[in-house]
Steps between C-alpha positions, in 0.01 A plus 500: 500500500633845407240720663154536642267796524151565628273804491143585599291786365181637653231587246419821693847633424415482129148639555661804664718580199379825353602431141438127442585519129844642575554234768400224257752638248771486768427139606372303200679404180319541171396133497369526855302815413338310212364255760418767760268695267289191435381497861184713536463437875704735719569231760644272230715789372623567855584131556686476172695821555583417863613150405732626229641771726559243780663258257739762367593619851561138602723453191705807595534365852611161374785644289542874460795444264261332255283811518760774513455755229148385414158645570200290606369536146804314364372181667173325406312266728281293268296182540547173321218290355421356846488843661833469678697829510847523353758777458629635170838657574638792299729400216766737626525362851841572660510187714804282450280191469125518442331283763192285472216698659222329695204724584170467678240773559203476732209734574253553780218756521745777585854382429722348234817314597778371273785263573806457272771237512806521275714199422 
């Protein structure tokens, strides 16, 4: 194992953001925004945004060298055909060796939590 990271985000923190569109632009990659705009329910949007934010924070905590020089928008947290989340790393990552990234995201009524393991 090369690193672990965990983060939790409260939905109310996102609700309190005055300019949600600007915040979305700061957190989500273009591919993630394509998914985000398909959700018409605000609670689903909050859960998605909080989950992606938590996942990216957890990734930074697992290995900040992997993330150095990159914005949150340079990383994409997508879902495979079974719904499992996975990380798309930037092509220009400065890490000496790109690790295998394991990610899980979970939601409750008011929180999203993400856990990352690098190997």
